[in-house]
C-alpha positions as CSV (number, residue, x, y, z in Angstrom):
1,M,32.5,44.1,-110.0
2,R,32.2,41.4,-107.4
3,K,36.0,41.1,-107.1
4,F,36.3,44.8,-106.7
5,L,33.7,44.8,-103.9
6,Q,35.5,41.9,-102.2
7,E,38.9,43.8,-102.4
8,F,37.3,46.9,-101.0
9,K,35.7,45.0,-98.1
10,A,39.1,43.4,-97.3
11,F,40.7,46.8,-97.4
12,A,38.0,48.5,-95.3
13,V,38.0,46.1,-92.4
14,K,41.8,45.9,-92.1
15,G,43.0,46.9,-88.7
16,N,45.1,49.8,-90.1
17,V,42.0,51.5,-91.7
18,I,40.0,51.2,-88.5
19,D,42.9,52.5,-86.4
20,L,43.3,55.4,-88.8
21,A,39.5,56.2,-88.5
22,V,39.7,56.1,-84.7
23,G,42.8,58.3,-84.8
24,V,41.0,60.9,-87.0
25,I,37.9,60.9,-84.7
26,I,40.0,61.4,-81.6
27,G,42.1,64.0,-83.4
28,S,39.1,66.1,-84.3
29,S,37.9,65.9,-80.6
30,F,41.4,66.9,-79.5
31,T,41.3,69.8,-81.9
32,A,38.2,71.1,-80.2
33,I,40.0,70.9,-76.8
34,V,43.1,72.7,-78.0
35,N,41.1,75.4,-79.7
36,S,39.1,76.0,-76.5
37,L,42.3,76.2,-74.5
38,V,43.7,78.7,-76.9
39,Q,40.6,80.9,-77.3
40,D,39.2,80.6,-73.8
41,V,42.3,80.5,-71.6
42,L,45.5,81.6,-73.4
43,T,44.2,84.4,-75.6
44,P,42.5,86.2,-72.6
45,L,45.7,85.9,-70.7
46,L,47.6,87.3,-73.6
47,S,45.2,90.2,-73.8
48,L,46.1,91.1,-70.3
49,L,49.7,91.5,-71.4
50,T,48.7,93.5,-74.6
51,K,46.2,95.6,-72.6
52,G,43.3,94.4,-74.7
53,L,44.8,95.1,-78.2
54,D,42.7,93.5,-80.9
55,F,45.1,92.4,-83.7
56,T,42.3,91.9,-86.2
57,T,41.5,95.6,-86.4
58,L,45.1,96.5,-87.5
59,S,45.2,97.4,-91.2
60,L,47.0,99.7,-93.6
61,P,44.8,101.6,-96.1
62,L,46.0,101.4,-99.7
63,G,44.0,104.3,-100.9
64,V,41.9,107.3,-99.9
65,G,38.3,107.2,-98.7
66,E,36.1,104.7,-97.0
67,D,36.0,102.2,-99.9
68,A,39.7,102.1,-100.3
69,A,41.4,98.7,-100.2
70,K,43.0,97.8,-96.9
71,L,46.0,95.5,-96.2
72,A,44.6,93.7,-93.1
73,Y,47.9,92.5,-91.6
74,G,46.2,92.3,-88.2
75,N,44.3,89.2,-89.4
76,F,47.6,87.6,-90.4
77,L,49.2,88.5,-87.1
78,S,46.2,87.0,-85.3
79,A,46.4,83.8,-87.4
80,V,50.2,83.5,-86.7
81,L,49.6,84.1,-82.9
82,N,46.8,81.5,-82.9
83,F,49.2,79.0,-84.7
84,L,51.9,79.6,-82.1
85,L,49.5,79.2,-79.2
86,V,48.1,76.0,-80.6
87,G,51.6,74.7,-81.2
88,L,52.6,75.6,-77.7
89,S,49.5,73.9,-76.3
90,V,50.1,70.7,-78.3
91,F,53.8,70.7,-77.3
92,L,52.9,71.0,-73.6
93,F,50.3,68.3,-73.8
94,V,52.8,65.9,-75.4
95,K,55.4,66.8,-73.0
96,L,53.0,66.1,-70.1
97,L,52.1,62.7,-71.6
98,N,55.7,61.7,-72.1
99,T,56.5,62.7,-68.5
100,A,53.6,60.6,-67.2
101,R,54.6,57.7,-69.4
102,A,58.2,57.8,-68.1
103,R,57.0,57.9,-64.5
104,L,54.8,54.8,-65.2
105,K,57.7,53.1,-66.8
106,R,60.0,53.7,-63.9
107,S,57.4,52.3,-61.4
108,E,56.9,49.1,-63.3
109,P,59.1,46.2,-62.1
110,A,62.0,45.4,-64.3
111,A,62.1,42.0,-66.0
112,A,64.3,39.4,-64.4
113,P,67.7,39.2,-66.1
114,K,68.4,36.0,-67.9
115,P,70.7,33.7,-66.0
116,K,74.3,33.7,-67.1
117,R,75.6,30.6,-69.0
118,L,78.4,28.9,-67.2
119,C,80.9,26.3,-68.5
120,P,80.2,23.0,-66.8
121,Y,83.9,22.3,-66.6
122,C,85.6,25.5,-65.4
123,C,82.4,27.4,-64.2
124,M,83.4,30.6,-66.1
125,E,80.8,32.7,-67.9
126,I,80.5,32.0,-71.6
127,A,78.6,33.6,-74.5
128,E,75.1,32.3,-75.2
129,K,76.0,31.0,-78.7
130,A,79.4,29.6,-77.8
131,T,80.2,26.0,-78.8
132,R,83.6,26.1,-77.0
133,C,84.5,27.6,-73.6
134,P,86.9,30.5,-74.2
135,H,88.6,29.9,-70.9
136,C,89.3,26.1,-70.8
137,T,88.5,25.4,-74.5
138,S,86.2,22.5,-73.7
139,R,83.5,21.5,-76.2
140,L,80.1,22.5,-75.0
141,E,77.0,20.4,-75.6
142,E,74.0,21.9,-77.4
143,G,71.7,21.8,-74.3
144,L,73.9,24.1,-72.1
């Protein structure tokens, strides 16, 4: 039992498990933001286009009378629409992050290029791992 607890402790405090836990927590917070964006911003804007149509009330009665079963396809349409809006929101957010990341990368100074290796005899450029100069065929020393 002691060995099992030691293995579990080693597993639980590994960096990957903690990173995963942080990702799940941030993901759940991000879910709340995306749901709010969809329900509080995008859905009301969409209702302007559909003139206030409530999809959840759409149904097809499968029998006669008040107690007859109904095929509530409006709930399905509402769920599909919600999925599309959430997907669009996440896509736009990721696109915004990638654009910002690309701009930051462009503004960072580029690393200085490595100096070219030159043959000490003919002063021509040679490959980094070359042991002979391809131009004058001189043997090159290790330290060059």
